[in-house]
N, C-alpha and C positions, 0 to 999 in steps of 0.2 A: 545347085546354086553356088555361085562363086563367093568365096569368103576372103576377107582381109584380116590378117592377124598381126598385131603389134606385140612383140615379146621383148622383155628385158630379162635376159637369162640370169643375171646376177642380182636381181631385185631383192629376192628373199635374203641373200647373204648380206646385203647392205642394210636393209630396212627390217628384216624379220627378227633381228636380234632383240628388238624392243617389243616383240609380240605381234601377233597377226593383226590385231586391231590397228596398231600404229602403221603397219605395212599397208593396210587398205587405205587409211587416211592419207598417207604420203603419196599413194598412187592416184588419189582423187584429182590432182592437178593435171595429170596426163589424160585421165578420162574426160575431164571437162574440156580440154583442148581438142580432143578427137570428136567430141559431140558437136563441135561447130561444123564438122564435115558430115557426120551421120548421127542423127538423134537417137538411134537405137544401137547402143553399144553394150555388149555383154562382157563383164569382167569375170573370166573363168577362175582366176586366182590372182593375187597381187603380182603384178609384173606381166600380166598377159590379158589382152582384150581382143575380142572378135566382133566383127560387124560384117554385114552383107555388102557386097560390092555393087549390087544391082542399081539401087537408087542413086548413091553418090556418083557412080561412074557415068550414069546418064545425065545427071544434073551438071557435073563439072567437066564433061567432055572426055571421058575415058578413064580407064584404070590407072594409066601412067600419071595423069594429072592428079588424081585422087591420092595416089601413093606419094607423089612429090609434096602435095599439100600436107598430108599427115606427117611425113618425114620432117618437114620444117616446123610444124606445130609441136611435135613431140620433142624435137631437138631444142626448141625454145624453152620448154618447160624442164626437161631433164636431158642435159647434154651427154649423159652416160651412154654405155653400150646398149643398143637396142636394134632389133631387126623387124622388117616388115615383109610379110609374105602374102602372096595372092595365089589362089588355086581353086579348083572346082569343089573341093571338100575341105572341111575344117581341119581334118588330120593332115592333108597335104599342105594346106596353107600354114599350119603350125610348123611342119617340117621345113617349109620354105623360109619361114620367119627365123627359125633357129639357124638355118644356113646363112641367111642374110646378116644375122648378128655377127657371125664369124667372118664374113666377107666384108662387112662394113657398107654394103649397099643393098637396096631392096631386091627381092627375088620374086619375079612374076612368072608363074608356071603356065604355059599355054595349055588350053583345053585339050589339044590333040596329044599331048605327051604326059598328062597327069598320071595316067595309070602306070606308064613306064617309070615315072619319077617315084611313085609309091613302091613299085616292085623293086627298085634299086636301093631302097632304104635298108640299113642293117636291122637285124632283129632287135638290137638294143634300143632302137628308136621307139619301140612299143612302150618301153618303160618310161622313157623321158617325155615322149609326146602324148601318149594316150593314158598316162598315169596308171599303167598296169604294173603291179608290184614286180620287182626284179626276180623274186623267186618263182612267180607265176610264168614270167617270160622264159626262165630257165626250164621250168617244167614243160612248157610248150616245145622248146627245143628238144628235150629228151624224149617226149612222146611223139614228136613229128607232127604236131597239130598245126604247124604254120601253113600247111597247104589248105587246111580248113579255114583259117583266118583269111588267107588270100582269096579263097572262094567267096566268103562272105563280103569281102571288099568289092568284088566284081558285081554283087547284087545291086549296087547303086547306079550302074550305068543305065541310061534310058533305053527302054525296050520299044515303046511306041509313044505316039503323041496324040492327044485327043483335045480338041478345042483350044489348041495353043499351049497346053500343059503336057510336059513329057512325064511318063510314068516308068519306074524301074521295077524290077522283081521285088525289091524290098517294099515298095508302095503297094504292090498287089498282095503281098503276104500280109501286110498290115490291114488292108481293106478286108481280105478274106477272114482274118482273125476277128475283126469287128463284127462280121456278119454271123459268125457261129459262136 
């Protein structure tokens, strides 16, 4: 499922000094603006929100139109530095959003290159994008477990489709775990 992520990389530095509650309240204006495009928005932390691309892109005529709408809405509420990323997974969309914040323009990752995009990310991205503690990422590096992480990331690619729904190995593992 394609996700759209809006990230304000410096939000916590500017608003978090007054406490997390203030930071959430200050971010509410951005969330309200984005809910005019998609009613189901998840705030993962102050300065970062995620929503599905599927409904809004169908309703508004494509991901590019949704992204331009979200960009203008967010810029109207908070003209500071922010990025918008679109990709097949939340992790890839988060990485694309951080990249977009640095470049100053939205970053839409095509479905055909999402895996190559994730593979090209540096190991430090695990700490920043997936909220994995830095010492754990360092431990992964020393133990050589990154190949295992890369293997798990490949489990989300669709294996087959049934009744219009595609299933990945991860889905099959979850179903099998529920049966036993």
